[in-house]
Steps between C-alpha positions, in 0.01 A plus 500: 500500500396791726662747738436247781781289352743773609615368838877563510620835645841444342340509155362843588842620616652376173236690304580811704871453430423467128292819517795682662739367232282581198338819620130559531420597141686209339360254756140603436550508124667158479230325701211707359373651825363848556604720794344435839161668535427451869775330699879493519718226644759657733851356551796680651334836447432438129159465341411234243197433279332226702305325225798484265721362776245231581469397135877472450549327837248243380719450190810452714333247729291301251652573159176661382450877482173605660389759247327823601159392364507174695470647848403814688708739703399668825406354834295226338778394264874552463537727804324242718727220376814705566377600847437134582864431407618760748560801274401855586231658284397865500241705310639673194313824567576514873844353570480593871199270554583151624308191390360300791464128451138396468358342816202264524216519752181304560148629557197299606141463383274310737155462339362396839560859615491705179253428221628626165215621279476238226434752223801712601716189528411380152542847353858510629563151365371600160725806485804290586404234244490779243869566569477788749649521848221619728568735793315484831609527863513222757549471875857423597433368852685687769797605286535880490823540302756318291307460174591716199368516144619203298499248785336167417170427673341154532141457617418181690144369525460383861224400740310182563548341157672519161822662619770609258652770279235680296645829371822692438604850411746780573470778755442843350512693829651495843286396797220745587202499735137451400182436699499138607347257250287358780208743508432414865834653597567874531880497478728510197704223339826506303448459124710497188401569139575201278493455123372143475613287207327171597173440685376142488162360595511314833458166325810571289735622775837335565432277802697552819597133500660541156715783636605293802584202281744726316624666823429286810610785727240738356276631781184296555314824564561877500373656819487848347542674168814695416761234577815536292606189307867408500658548153567130437148406609348779290696389193385139542141611555507721190627215281235263635231766458591579140492129415155471658363803314650381173344156537160660557542729201597211275245257643788275606635470144814677385572539127851438376727801468445689179144386445229769466313589818177304506202729538270409789217651697367480851136559576376687806205734440653592166771376267861602580827422328700256713785515249548873560741450791736290288466751215611780736793291628604429140506871414691590818762242410535635145456879523632768733269523801336831409196635323572509126321837478595707805796306637347442845720227654292397803492125441219450748243672280620421148247306292521276194327660203397309185578690177237285327227451757449163665135513388620541138725195518816679609751261653675550837842525333803729513417633152138577591562648844643810662527612862286802587396686811127464584412843354666444164374140485145630538561777247643249252206260542257787440688597181628839618833415336685226317867403488702534183778262390743669742256475793432873488151601613296660221208680663163580349488859381194570708413324824155546645492690823341324789 
């Protein structure tokens, strides 16, 4: 079971009532949860530890406690689930800041008008296949406002042939102006910075007809980039998209739950680990979504690090993996430090200066 099985707001209210009855310390101790690190749940002016509430609400609804090491907190985990159920979430370190519900927008890539350098395209693909979310900006059509960091961005491949969804990511900026991508024009165009988590090859994209089969009312064409997707449509598109990406990653075969992740490779100009995406998802589901070394909790850039290297036969497993930011992942792979039994970084006494 996962946090997605928590669908009943009344179960959350019962968990909150239990929290009020027991008191915070006894509640956290009984159910083996730590204090909230990033986000509170707010009800009637009182603050609650969001991850603990979600775990106990799962117990009330399903009969099974969702333990703290089985899911993540924050806006990619417990806080997101509670927000979706209608509860108010606020940052722990800035209670005055409100949490805005994530909105989804589309952007367009028409290869008939814009030729993406093949080497750059493949380089970005390779970085993503290695488990990183890659940032680069993209034109947002005529939209000049309304997008904020965290919003979901879908890139559609359009033009004369092979139309469909090809990439996804999250905005990391608000809309800003850049010189127009069309070098023949002298004006500026609205852009947004995006941290991309999927970029497929055109032959692997999710066809437009597949989207319309799932949602017959889905537009047959987008006339401009920057159109906001209605929440229900965005949710359906996301589910369909994740299924499509998963099928590609698994080569249309899904192992039974509990089986080891099968190691596989894709070949472009070099060999890349196609199992790395599932390895990262496994670690995000098991560990807190933060770098094990520095505590950075930006999910978009966290990477899956092998304790025993893949090249040395290390398996993509919970035991052999930890989440790290890109800097500490690189430092670990170059043997600047190792982790002890308590996941504490033990650094080399002398590190060469660059």
